[in-house]
N, C-alpha and C positions, 0 to 999 in steps of 0.2 A: 730645596733643589728643584730645578726645572726638569720636567719630563723630557726624555730623549726619544719620544715617539714621533716619527715622521708623519706629516699630514697627507702626503700623496705617495702612492705605490707605483711600481713599474706597470705601465700599460694604462694608467689613469689619463683621462682626457681633461685637460685644464686650459685656462685662458691666461695669457700673459697680460697683466694689468695695464702696462704702459701702451701696448699696441692693440689689445683686444683680439689678438690672434689666438685661435684654438690650436693647441698642440698636444702631443702624446708624450708622457714621461718615458724616457728610454732607460735611465739609470739614476739612482740617487745615492748619496753618501752623507755621513755625518762629519762635519769639519770640526774636530775636537777643539782646536785652539780658538775658533770663533764661536763655538757652542751653538751652531746652527746647521741646518741641512742645506745641501746644494743639490740641484737637479739638472740633468742633461736631457734635453728634449729631442725627439726623433727628427723634427724638422730643422733644427739648428744644432747639430752634434758638436760643433766647435765652440759653443757658448754654454755657460752654465748660469743658472738662475737660483737665487735664494728663495726659500719658502714664501717670504713676504712679497715677492714679486709675482707670485702666481695665485690664482683663485680657482675654485671649483667651476667647471663649465656647466652651464644650465642645459 
């Protein structure tokens, strides 16, 4: 069984892989039927990102 531990926490500074933009995690939740985490970022509150679309900021 896959672990349900999220990679990023609220307040974490991450980079959106596609754009290279540095953003701050505002909220996260586990999407049970998709078995993955989604994240809402402070800079784009109307958009959600999945964990694989984000990476740790350097």
